[in-house]
KETOR-183292 format. One record per atom (N, C-alpha, C, O): atom name; x, y, z; residue number from 1; residue in one letter. Coordinates in pm, whole numbers, plus 50000, padded with zeros to 5 digits. Layout:
(node CA; (X; Y; Z); NUM; a)
...
REM end
This chain:
(node N; (38725; 62365; 32795); 1; x)
(node CA; (38750; 62376; 32957); 1; x)
(node C; (38899; 62428; 32949); 1; x)
(node O; (38987; 62366; 32889); 1; x)
(node N; (38921; 62546; 33014); 2; x)
(node CA; (39057; 62587; 33017); 2; x)
(node C; (39110; 62548; 33155); 2; x)
(node O; (39028; 62548; 33246); 2; x)
(node N; (39255; 62509; 33188); 3; x)
(node CA; (39295; 62498; 33321); 3; x)
(node C; (39370; 62636; 33325); 3; x)
(node O; (39455; 62679; 33248); 3; x)
(node N; (39311; 62698; 33445); 4; x)
(node CA; (39380; 62788; 33507); 4; x)
(node C; (39487; 62783; 33580); 4; x)
(node O; (39472; 62700; 33670); 4; x)
(node N; (39610; 62843; 33584); 5; x)
(node CA; (39751; 62807; 33679); 5; x)
(node C; (39769; 62942; 33775); 5; x)
(node O; (39784; 63058; 33736); 5; x)
(node N; (39764; 62891; 33912); 6; x)
(node CA; (39781; 63013; 33983); 6; x)
(node C; (39945; 63058; 33980); 6; x)
(node O; (39965; 63177; 33953); 6; x)
(node N; (40026; 62998; 33997); 7; x)
(node CA; (40185; 62964; 33984); 7; x)
(node C; (40203; 62976; 33853); 7; x)
(node O; (40155; 62877; 33799); 7; x)
(node N; (40256; 63063; 33764); 8; x)
(node CA; (40319; 63047; 33635); 8; x)
(node C; (40405; 62944; 33617); 8; x)
(node O; (40520; 62942; 33659); 8; x)
(node N; (40347; 62853; 33552); 9; x)
(node CA; (40486; 62748; 33514); 9; x)
(node C; (40544; 62715; 33435); 9; x)
(node O; (40479; 62736; 33333); 9; x)
(node N; (40684; 62648; 33401); 10; x)
(node CA; (40769; 62672; 33252); 10; x)
(node C; (40691; 62583; 33165); 10; x)
(node O; (40614; 62491; 33191); 10; x)
(node N; (40736; 62641; 33039); 11; x)
(node CA; (40710; 62557; 32926); 11; x)
(node C; (40700; 62397; 32957); 11; x)
(node O; (40607; 62319; 32938); 11; x)
(node N; (40834; 62375; 33014); 12; x)
(node CA; (40843; 62214; 33024); 12; x)
(node C; (40707; 62122; 33094); 12; x)
(node O; (40650; 62016; 33064); 12; x)
(node N; (40691; 62242; 33220); 13; x)
(node CA; (40594; 62171; 33324); 13; x)
(node C; (40485; 62182; 33260); 13; x)
(node O; (40413; 62083; 33260); 13; x)
(node N; (40437; 62308; 33185); 14; x)
(node CA; (40293; 62263; 33102); 14; x)
(node C; (40293; 62155; 32996); 14; x)
(node O; (40191; 62090; 32971); 14; x)
(node N; (40390; 62139; 32943); 15; x)
(node CA; (40386; 62000; 32828); 15; x)
(node C; (40376; 61902; 32909); 15; x)
(node O; (40316; 61807; 32861); 15; x)
(node N; (40419; 61886; 33034); 16; x)
(node CA; (40431; 61761; 33109); 16; x)
(node C; (40305; 61770; 33198); 16; x)
(node O; (40280; 61658; 33242); 16; x)
(node N; (40223; 61857; 33237); 17; x)
(node CA; (40105; 61829; 33314); 17; x)
(node C; (39963; 61844; 33252); 17; x)
(node O; (39861; 61797; 33302); 17; x)
(node N; (39970; 61935; 33101); 18; x)
(node CA; (39839; 61973; 33074); 18; x)
(node C; (39819; 61926; 32932); 18; x)
(node O; (39884; 61963; 32834); 18; x)
(node N; (39723; 61845; 32934); 19; x)
(node CA; (39669; 61816; 32768); 19; x)
(node C; (39555; 61889; 32682); 19; x)
(node O; (39443; 61923; 32721); 19; x)
(node N; (39616; 61906; 32542); 20; x)
(node CA; (39488; 61993; 32480); 20; x)
(node C; (39377; 61906; 32447); 20; x)
(node O; (39375; 61796; 32503); 20; x)
(node N; (39273; 61939; 32359); 21; x)
(node CA; (39169; 61875; 32325); 21; x)
(node C; (39191; 61802; 32204); 21; x)
(node O; (39095; 61740; 32158); 21; x)
(node N; (39340; 61798; 32123); 22; x)
(node CA; (39359; 61697; 32009); 22; x)
(node C; (39293; 61586; 32048); 22; x)
(node O; (39314; 61532; 32157); 22; x)
(node N; (39205; 61542; 31957); 23; x)
(node CA; (39156; 61405; 31903); 23; x)
(node C; (39226; 61293; 31878); 23; x)
(node O; (39190; 61186; 31927); 23; x)
(node N; (39364; 61304; 31775); 24; x)
(node CA; (39407; 61211; 31687); 24; x)
(node C; (39421; 61210; 31559); 24; x)
(node O; (39500; 61143; 31491); 24; x)
(node N; (39356; 61272; 31531); 25; x)
(node CA; (39330; 61303; 31380); 25; x)
(node C; (39474; 61314; 31296); 25; x)
(node O; (39552; 61409; 31304); 25; x)
(node N; (39490; 61186; 31209); 26; x)
(node CA; (39606; 61185; 31131); 26; x)
(node C; (39626; 61314; 31040); 26; x)
(node O; (39725; 61387; 31040); 26; x)
(node N; (39508; 61329; 30961); 27; x)
(node CA; (39483; 61429; 30895); 27; x)
(node C; (39561; 61589; 30925); 27; x)
(node O; (39651; 61646; 30863); 27; x)
(node N; (39479; 61633; 31054); 28; x)
(node CA; (39534; 61733; 31083); 28; x)
(node C; (39656; 61741; 31149); 28; x)
(node O; (39713; 61849; 31166); 28; x)
(node N; (39703; 61627; 31189); 29; x)
(node CA; (39846; 61606; 31224); 29; x)
(node C; (39938; 61630; 31091); 29; x)
(node O; (40005; 61733; 31085); 29; x)
(node N; (39939; 61576; 31031); 30; x)
(node CA; (39993; 61582; 30902); 30; x)
(node C; (39990; 61719; 30845); 30; x)
(node O; (40088; 61770; 30791); 30; x)
(node N; (39876; 61776; 30858); 31; x)
(node CA; (39855; 61964; 30844); 31; x)
(node C; (39979; 62038; 30894); 31; x)
(node O; (40064; 62116; 30849); 31; x)
(node N; (39946; 61970; 31020); 32; x)
(node CA; (40002; 62088; 31108); 32; x)
(node C; (40189; 62046; 31102); 32; x)
(node O; (40271; 62134; 31128); 32; x)
(node N; (40232; 61897; 31065); 33; x)
(node CA; (40407; 61880; 31052); 33; x)
(node C; (40412; 61948; 30949); 33; x)
(node O; (40514; 62016; 30965); 33; x)
(node N; (40336; 61995; 30775); 34; x)
(node CA; (40398; 62023; 30719); 34; x)
(node C; (40424; 62175; 30747); 34; x)
(node O; (40523; 62228; 30696); 34; x)
(node N; (40331; 62252; 30834); 35; x)
(node CA; (40392; 62376; 30878); 35; x)
(node C; (40482; 62415; 30998); 35; x)
(node O; (40534; 62522; 31030); 35; x)
(node N; (40482; 62279; 31060); 36; x)
(node CA; (40626; 62309; 31136); 36; x)
(node C; (40752; 62252; 31042); 36; x)
(node O; (40859; 62305; 31069); 36; x)
(node N; (40753; 62196; 30983); 37; x)
(node CA; (40864; 62143; 30901); 37; x)
(node C; (40936; 62306; 30786); 37; x)
(node O; (41050; 62341; 30754); 37; x)
(node N; (40801; 62361; 30760); 38; x)
(node CA; (40864; 62475; 30687); 38; x)
(node C; (40907; 62586; 30768); 38; x)
(node O; (41003; 62657; 30738); 38; x)
(node N; (40830; 62604; 30881); 39; x)
(node CA; (40872; 62705; 30984); 39; x)
(node C; (41055; 62701; 31014); 39; x)
(node O; (41147; 62776; 30981); 39; x)
(node N; (41045; 62554; 31103); 40; x)
(node CA; (41139; 62520; 31180); 40; x)
(node C; (41232; 62416; 31125); 40; x)
(node O; (41342; 62395; 31177); 40; x)
(node N; (41196; 62359; 31034); 41; x)
(node CA; (41271; 62256; 30969); 41; x)
(node C; (41255; 62110; 31022); 41; x)
(node O; (41213; 62100; 31137); 41; x)
(node N; (41282; 62005; 30960); 42; x)
(node CA; (41245; 61860; 30969); 42; x)
(node C; (41278; 61831; 31114); 42; x)
(node O; (41200; 61778; 31193); 42; x)
(node N; (41392; 61870; 31139); 43; x)
(node CA; (41428; 61823; 31257); 43; x)
(node C; (41368; 61839; 31364); 43; x)
(node O; (41398; 61772; 31462); 43; x)
(node N; (41275; 61927; 31367); 44; x)
(node CA; (41175; 62009; 31509); 44; x)
(node C; (41064; 61919; 31527); 44; x)
(node O; (41001; 61918; 31632); 44; x)
(node N; (41034; 61831; 31414); 45; x)
(node CA; (40923; 61754; 31406); 45; x)
(node C; (40915; 61653; 31511); 45; x)
(node O; (40809; 61620; 31563); 45; x)
(node N; (41069; 61589; 31551); 46; x)
(node CA; (41083; 61531; 31677); 46; x)
(node C; (41022; 61566; 31812); 46; x)
(node O; (41013; 61489; 31908); 46; x)
(node N; (40974; 61718; 31803); 47; x)
(node CA; (40944; 61774; 31903); 47; x)
(node C; (40802; 61819; 31939); 47; x)
(node O; (40759; 61881; 32036); 47; x)
(node N; (40738; 61764; 31822); 48; x)
(node CA; (40636; 61784; 31781); 48; x)
(node C; (40515; 61731; 31894); 48; x)
(node O; (40501; 61623; 31837); 48; x)
(node N; (40431; 61723; 31992); 49; x)
(node CA; (40343; 61680; 32064); 49; x)
(node C; (40208; 61740; 32074); 49; x)
(node O; (40181; 61837; 32144); 49; x)
(node N; (40114; 61670; 31991); 50; x)
(node CA; (39982; 61757; 31963); 50; x)
(node C; (39917; 61757; 32058); 50; x)
(node O; (39833; 61845; 32075); 50; x)
(node N; (39935; 61678; 32131); 51; x)
(node CA; (39856; 61671; 32293); 51; x)
(node C; (39901; 61740; 32397); 51; x)
(node O; (39853; 61736; 32510); 51; x)
(node N; (40024; 61824; 32347); 52; x)
(node CA; (40055; 61894; 32503); 52; x)
(node C; (40154; 62041; 32441); 52; x)
(node O; (40163; 62141; 32513); 52; x)
(node N; (40215; 62037; 32314); 53; x)
(node CA; (40292; 62163; 32293); 53; x)
(node C; (40217; 62212; 32158); 53; x)
(node O; (40301; 62233; 32070); 53; x)
(node N; (40116; 62231; 32125); 54; x)
(node CA; (40050; 62314; 32019); 54; x)
(node C; (39859; 62346; 32085); 54; x)
(node O; (39773; 62261; 32106); 54; x)
(node N; (39849; 62480; 32101); 55; x)
(node CA; (39757; 62511; 32132); 55; x)
(node C; (39684; 62631; 32076); 55; x)
(node O; (39734; 62697; 31985); 55; x)
(node N; (39564; 62661; 32129); 56; x)
(node CA; (39525; 62800; 32066); 56; x)
(node C; (39560; 62892; 32167); 56; x)
(node O; (39590; 62860; 32282); 56; x)
(node N; (39556; 63003; 32126); 57; x)
(node CA; (39595; 63155; 32183); 57; x)
(node C; (39517; 63127; 32320); 57; x)
(node O; (39588; 63116; 32420); 57; x)
(node N; (39381; 63113; 32335); 58; x)
(node CA; (39303; 63143; 32469); 58; x)
(node C; (39355; 62999; 32552); 58; x)
(node O; (39325; 63000; 32671); 58; x)
(node N; (39411; 62907; 32517); 59; x)
(node CA; (39447; 62799; 32599); 59; x)
(node C; (39610; 62809; 32614); 59; x)
(node O; (39652; 62715; 32681); 59; x)
(node N; (39700; 62887; 32576); 60; x)
(node CA; (39823; 62946; 32606); 60; x)
(node C; (39802; 63012; 32724); 60; x)
(node O; (39835; 62965; 32833); 60; x)
(node N; (39719; 63182; 32697); 61; x)
(node CA; (39698; 63235; 32788); 61; x)
(node C; (39635; 63201; 32913); 61; x)
(node O; (39668; 63261; 33016); 61; x)
(node N; (39557; 63122; 32914); 62; x)
(node CA; (39491; 63079; 33029); 62; x)
(node C; (39646; 62991; 33099); 62; x)
(node O; (39628; 62966; 33218); 62; x)
(node N; (39727; 62963; 33069); 63; x)
(node CA; (39839; 62887; 33118); 63; x)
(node C; (39939; 62987; 33171); 63; x)
(node O; (40028; 62950; 33247); 63; x)
(node N; (39927; 63109; 33136); 64; x)
(node CA; (39989; 63252; 33162); 64; x)
(node C; (40131; 63251; 33071); 64; x)
(node O; (40246; 63259; 33114); 64; x)
(node N; (40090; 63238; 32934); 65; x)
(node CA; (40184; 63252; 32825); 65; x)
(node C; (40104; 63349; 32726); 65; x)
(node O; (39983; 63368; 32724); 65; x)
(node N; (40196; 63403; 32652); 66; x)
(node CA; (40157; 63469; 32512); 66; x)
(node C; (40217; 63456; 32374); 66; x)
(node O; (40326; 63405; 32352); 66; x)
(node N; (40130; 63510; 32275); 67; x)
(node CA; (40213; 63455; 32201); 67; x)
(node C; (40323; 63544; 32144); 67; x)
(node O; (40294; 63663; 32139); 67; x)
(node N; (40404; 63520; 32116); 68; x)
(node CA; (40530; 63637; 32057); 68; x)
(node C; (40497; 63725; 31967); 68; x)
(node O; (40428; 63682; 31875); 68; x)
(node N; (40535; 63867; 31965); 69; x)
(node CA; (40515; 63957; 31846); 69; x)
(node C; (40563; 63899; 31707); 69; x)
(node O; (40673; 63846; 31689); 69; x)
(node N; (40472; 63915; 31620); 70; x)
(node CA; (40496; 63886; 31462); 70; x)
(node C; (40468; 63756; 31424); 70; x)
(node O; (40481; 63717; 31309); 70; x)
(node N; (40418; 63666; 31545); 71; x)
(node CA; (40395; 63519; 31515); 71; x)
(node C; (40319; 63475; 31438); 71; x)
(node O; (40206; 63509; 31474); 71; x)
(node N; (40314; 63410; 31340); 72; x)
(node CA; (40153; 63405; 31261); 72; x)
(node C; (40102; 63234; 31353); 72; x)
(node O; (40164; 63164; 31434); 72; x)
(node N; (40002; 63225; 31308); 73; x)
(node CA; (39933; 63113; 31371); 73; x)
(node C; (39926; 62996; 31278); 73; x)
(node O; (39900; 63014; 31159); 73; x)
(node N; (39948; 62873; 31327); 74; x)
(node CA; (39925; 62720; 31247); 74; x)
(node C; (39798; 62717; 31206); 74; x)
(node O; (39721; 62752; 31296); 74; x)
(node N; (39732; 62684; 31084); 75; x)
(node CA; (39637; 62670; 31067); 75; x)
(node C; (39595; 62510; 31063); 75; x)
(node O; (39674; 62421; 31031); 75; x)
(node N; (39498; 62495; 31089); 76; x)
(node CA; (39434; 62347; 31123); 76; x)
(node C; (39302; 62376; 31121); 76; x)
(node O; (39254; 62487; 31098); 76; x)
(node N; (39210; 62224; 31156); 77; x)
(node CA; (39070; 62250; 31146); 77; x)
(node C; (39024; 62144; 31202); 77; x)
(node O; (39079; 62034; 31192); 77; x)
(node N; (38898; 62171; 31279); 78; x)
(node CA; (38823; 62055; 31355); 78; x)
(node C; (38683; 62056; 31299); 78; x)
(node O; (38631; 62129; 31214); 78; x)
(node N; (38631; 61945; 31377); 79; x)
(node CA; (38476; 61898; 31322); 79; x)
(node C; (38414; 61947; 31438); 79; x)
(node O; (38457; 61920; 31550); 79; x)
(node N; (38304; 62025; 31416); 80; x)
(node CA; (38208; 62063; 31526); 80; x)
(node C; (38095; 62012; 31460); 80; x)
(node O; (38076; 62025; 31339); 80; x)
(node N; (37977; 61921; 31581); 81; x)
(node CA; (37861; 61867; 31568); 81; x)
(node C; (37772; 61962; 31606); 81; x)
(node O; (37803; 62050; 31686); 81; x)
(node N; (37616; 61951; 31535); 82; x)
(node CA; (37529; 62004; 31591); 82; x)
(node C; (37391; 61891; 31653); 82; x)
(node O; (37332; 61810; 31581); 82; x)
(node N; (37371; 61910; 31772); 83; x)
(node CA; (37291; 61830; 31806); 83; x)
(node C; (37140; 61871; 31879); 83; x)
(node O; (37128; 61970; 31951); 83; x)
(node N; (37027; 61779; 31848); 84; x)
(node CA; (36923; 61821; 31905); 84; x)
(node C; (36917; 61794; 32056); 84; x)
(node O; (37006; 61753; 32131); 84; x)
(node N; (36786; 61828; 32084); 85; x)
(node CA; (36780; 61843; 32259); 85; x)
(node C; (36792; 61677; 32296); 85; x)
(node O; (36817; 61654; 32415); 85; x)
(node N; (36777; 61565; 32212); 86; x)
(node CA; (36784; 61444; 32231); 86; x)
(node C; (36928; 61404; 32216); 86; x)
(node O; (36971; 61298; 32262); 86; x)
(node N; (37000; 61490; 32150); 87; x)
(node CA; (37151; 61433; 32167); 87; x)
(node C; (37198; 61384; 32033); 87; x)
(node O; (37317; 61366; 32005); 87; x)
(node N; (37082; 61360; 31942); 88; x)
(node CA; (37129; 61329; 31788); 88; x)
(node C; (37217; 61426; 31689); 88; x)
(node O; (37195; 61547; 31683); 88; x)
(node N; (37300; 61370; 31625); 89; x)
(node CA; (37380; 61455; 31564); 89; x)
(node C; (37302; 61547; 31468); 89; x)
(node O; (37195; 61487; 31452); 89; x)
(node N; (37299; 61629; 31416); 90; x)
(node CA; (37194; 61677; 31348); 90; x)
(node C; (37307; 61745; 31181); 90; x)
(node O; (37285; 61731; 31060); 90; x)
(node N; (37387; 61794; 31233); 91; x)
(node CA; (37506; 61800; 31152); 91; x)
(node C; (37643; 61825; 31182); 91; x)
(node O; (37672; 61894; 31280); 91; x)
(node N; (37710; 61787; 31126); 92; x)
(node CA; (37859; 61796; 31154); 92; x)
(node C; (37958; 61903; 31031); 92; x)
(node O; (37970; 61864; 30914); 92; x)
(node N; (38006; 62002; 31066); 93; x)
(node CA; (38082; 62086; 31001); 93; x)
(node C; (38255; 62091; 31007); 93; x)
(node O; (38316; 62032; 31096); 93; x)
(node N; (38307; 62150; 30928); 94; x)
(node CA; (38447; 62176; 30936); 94; x)
(node C; (38435; 62308; 31018); 94; x)
(node O; (38338; 62384; 31009); 94; x)
(node N; (38540; 62326; 31097); 95; x)
(node CA; (38540; 62469; 31160); 95; x)
(node C; (38701; 62513; 31155); 95; x)
(node O; (38775; 62446; 31228); 95; x)
(node N; (38757; 62612; 31081); 96; x)
(node CA; (38919; 62620; 31109); 96; x)
(node C; (38998; 62686; 31245); 96; x)
(node O; (38980; 62788; 31313); 96; x)
(node N; (39081; 62589; 31248); 97; x)
(node CA; (39156; 62685; 31434); 97; x)
(node C; (39296; 62724; 31407); 97; x)
(node O; (39364; 62681; 31314); 97; x)
(node N; (39332; 62811; 31499); 98; x)
(node CA; (39431; 62884; 31492); 98; x)
(node C; (39495; 62822; 31597); 98; x)
(node O; (39427; 62797; 31697); 98; x)
(node N; (39629; 62786; 31594); 99; x)
(node CA; (39712; 62709; 31695); 99; x)
(node C; (39861; 62773; 31700); 99; x)
(node O; (39912; 62843; 31612); 99; x)
(node N; (39908; 62739; 31800); 100; x)
(node CA; (40038; 62812; 31839); 100; x)
(node C; (40130; 62718; 31898); 100; x)
(node O; (40098; 62667; 32005); 100; x)
(node N; (40245; 62686; 31842); 101; x)
(node CA; (40341; 62629; 31859); 101; x)
(node C; (40445; 62654; 32036); 101; x)
(node O; (40472; 62762; 32089); 101; x)
(node N; (40470; 62559; 32068); 102; x)
(node CA; (40559; 62617; 32179); 102; x)
(node C; (40663; 62707; 32171); 102; x)
(node O; (40683; 62792; 32257); 102; x)
(node N; (40721; 62695; 32085); 103; x)
(node CA; (40841; 62801; 32022); 103; x)
(node C; (40806; 62907; 32009); 103; x)
(node O; (40890; 62996; 32019); 103; x)
(node N; (40637; 62949; 31975); 104; x)
(node CA; (40615; 63067; 31969); 104; x)
(node C; (40530; 63156; 32083); 104; x)
(node O; (40450; 63248; 32063); 104; x)
(node N; (40571; 63102; 32200); 105; x)
(node CA; (40521; 63169; 32326); 105; x)
(node C; (40598; 63217; 32416); 105; x)
(node O; (40717; 63187; 32408); 105; x)
(node N; (40562; 63288; 32506); 106; x)
(node CA; (40651; 63328; 32626); 106; x)
(node C; (40590; 63358; 32737); 106; x)
(node O; (40472; 63390; 32722); 106; x)
(node N; (40634; 63358; 32852); 107; x)
(node CA; (40588; 63370; 32977); 107; x)
(node C; (40488; 63547; 32965); 107; x)
(node O; (40534; 63644; 32905); 107; x)
(node N; (40396; 63546; 33016); 108; x)
(node CA; (40373; 63677; 33042); 108; x)
(node C; (40418; 63771; 33116); 108; x)
(node O; (40397; 63749; 33236); 108; x)
(node N; (40479; 63878; 33090); 109; x)
(node CA; (40569; 63958; 33177); 109; x)
(node C; (40725; 63901; 33124); 109; x)
(node O; (40824; 63938; 33188); 109; x)
(node N; (40737; 63835; 33037); 110; x)
(node CA; (40898; 63818; 33037); 110; x)
(node C; (40942; 63912; 32901); 110; x)
(node O; (40877; 63918; 32796); 110; x)
(node N; (41046; 63971; 32927); 111; x)
(node CA; (41126; 64003; 32825); 111; x)
(node C; (41167; 63946; 32706); 111; x)
(node O; (41242; 63848; 32705); 111; x)
(node N; (41117; 64012; 32584); 112; x)
(node CA; (41191; 63937; 32486); 112; x)
(node C; (41295; 63977; 32391); 112; x)
(node O; (41345; 63894; 32315); 112; x)
REM end
């Protein structure tokens, strides 16, 4: 589900008002932290909020933001469940996901 914003919000407004689909996995958080630390340094970890400022390309796009040129995705994964008609889980599998940190995006139409 995407949240469409009519008036483009600032990064601070987006981070304060809109949650991601992050489920709280410590394994995926640790994986993301390692990549953030390698790209921006350890001090940037204090700003990391997986619930608010780390999103997929499509999530940022739906909020009126684009990924800056030459930015590389932060790699993570999620688990996807396959269910039958009754809702019983048949299979769970790991699915790769590409994420972008708030420092990697800019408002659509902004000059870099």
